[in-house]
N, C-alpha and C positions, 0 to 999 in steps of 0.2 A: 278854351272853353269858348264854344258855342253855344249861344242864346237862340233859344225861339223866335225871341220878338222883342223888339223896344216901344212901349210908348213912351213918347218924348218929354208929353207935360201932363201933370195930373194934380188934381187940389185936394184928392179925396184920402188915396191908398196911404199918404204916410201923414196922420193927424199934426195939423198944424205946422206943416211944410210943402211947399212946392216942390214934387218929386218927379223925378222917372221911375217908368216900372220895367225890370228885367225881367223877362219870361223863361223860366228854364226847362225846357223840354223833357218830358218822360215823366211819370208816375207810378206806384206802387199799387195805389187805391183804383178802385173803380166804382165811382162814385155817381148812382147811375143820374143825377141833376147835375153835375159838372158841366158848366158852360164853356169849355176851352178843352173841345174835343181830340182836337188835331195837336194840342199839346200833349194830354195824357197820353196818345197812341206814340209822339216821338216821332211824328210824320213831317221833316223839316221841307217835304214839296209841299204843304200847305201852310206853310207859315212864311214871315221874311227874316230869316236868320240873321243873327249877328255877331261876328268873334270878338275876342274879348279886345284887340288892338282899334277897331272900331268904338266898340263901348267909351274906350278910353281918350279917343280923339272930341267924341261927341261930349265925354262929362268937361274935358277939358276946354269945348266951345262953349258951356253953358257956364261955366262961374262966375258967380254974381248973380246967377237968376233962380239955380236950380238950389234947392234948402237940402236934399236928402235923395240916396236913393234906394229903391223897394225890387228886392230878390223875390219874385212870385213862382209860380209854376204853372201846372206840374207840381213837382215836389224836388223843391233842390236841394236836399238834404242829400240825394241819392248821388251828389254829384262829388266824385274825390276832389274835384277843381275847386268846388265852392269856396273851400278856406283860400286860396290865394287869389281868388276872384275878390275876396271880401277884402283881403289885404291890401289888393290893388286899389280898390275904391277909398277907402280908410286913409291910404296913402296920399290922396290927391284931396282929403279932407273933408270928405263926403260923409255924414252919419247913414247907416245901413240899417234899413227895417228888413226883417225876414218875416213871411210868410210861408209857413210850415204844419203841416198836419200831423206833427209832434211823433210819425212814428221811429224814428231816429235820436234818440234822446243822448248817443251819446255823440254823435255831431255837433248838436244843441250846444251840449257842456264844454265841446271844447271852441267852439266861437265867442261862450261866455267866456272862458278860461281867457282869450288871446285878447277880448277886447274888440272885437271881429263886428259887433252887431250891437246896434244901440235901442233899437227897438224889435219887439217879436210877438206874431200875432198868430197864435195856433188856434185853427179850426178843430172843435169837437163834433165831430161829424151827428152823432146819434150815441144813446146809453153803450156802453164798452160790451157789453152781453152783445148787442145786437151787430157788431162790427162784421164780424164772419157771416152774417147773412145779409146785408146789405152793402157792405163797403168791400172784404177783401175775405176770401174762406182761406182760414187756419190762421190769421193774424193773432198775434198776441195781443189782446189790450192792455195788458200791463204794463206795456212800454208808453200807452200814453198818460197814465198815473205816475209814472216815472218824470216824464216832461213836463207835465204838471205842477209836480211839486218842484222841480228846477225851475221851471220860472218864475212861481210864486215867491222863491227864496231868493231869487236872484238878485234883486234891487235894483233892476231896468225897466222903464220902459213896456209895458207890455199889453196885451189886451186877450181874450179868447169869444170866440164866435160861432155861433152854429146857425145853418141855414134852416131855416123854419119848411119841411115837405114830407107831406104825408107820401108813407106810412112810415118814415123812418121819428118823424118826429111828432112828439105827442105831450099834453100835459104833464103825463108821468115822465118822461124823458127830460124834458125841461129842467122838471123839479130832481131830478135825478143828476142830471149835468150842474146844476146849482149847486148841489150837495157839495161834489167833487171839486169843485173851482170857490169853495165859500169861502168867502173876505175878500176875492180878486176885485184890483181896482175896476175894470172896464169888462163888460161881459156885452155881446155885442148880438142881436138876434137879427136875421138877415131873411128877408123874403126872397120867396122861390121866383126864380126867372124863367120862364118854360121853351125861351129861343136857342136854339142852338148847342141842345144839351146832347152828354155822350148818350143816353137811352131813352130816349121818347116812346120805346115800346113798353117800355115798363110803368109808363105811368097811363096808358091807353084806359081808358074806363073810369079814371080816381081824376077826384077833386084836390091836385095836389097842392095849392098853395093855400096859403091863409088869407082871409080877408086883414084890414084895416083894425076892426074892433077886434078881431083872433090873434091876431098878432100883440094889441095892447092885452087881451088875456096871460097872454105866455107871459108879457114881460113883469107882469104883474106877479107873477110864480116867483121868477127868477130874482127880482129886484128885493126879495127879503130875504136873500143871503152872500148877495155881492155889493160892495161899494156903490156900482152905478152898473145899469142896464138900459143899454139905449135900441131904439128899432133903426135897422136901415133898409 
């Protein structure tokens, strides 16, 4: 498996652990605010690819320093090699965190069943009914609900997260998402970053982001339905 890139050190991507981040190229969504456009397009000429052997050599060299490995994207669950990649990382003794858009619940279930993932972070982009409009035409949003239910029933560590960006997210959308994940242990509301995004044209003439006070107001809606809601 060829990875789109490797971030060698991170203090923030795996809660409570010093980790590296493996970026898998390719995605089945077209989120206009995505800040990894080269990964979404799978354009390896614009990336710094790393093969699996190179990753294993790196992980071997960082024993005693790294405490976990994050597999992010793009969307990792699109790749049939993901299972073997996780097996190899787990065999080296590293906990694995998966970042996913939740669109392929069958793959998530397989990872859980084999014990190949220790932490799952699932993005909930907007209200399910808005996915075909903003995220992917023709997408069956019922898959999201299946993934949410599985993750919450799994028993492992997890979080849900939403990037707060107009017009995809407003107070009503946050309330709907919070209802979908009611009782979740952690829900993160993330600020919009306008730099290097997939579709800057989409946001022309729009004040797409929320300021600090507005983010706190969105959090006040969500925190009534989940155990903990944080701002990032």
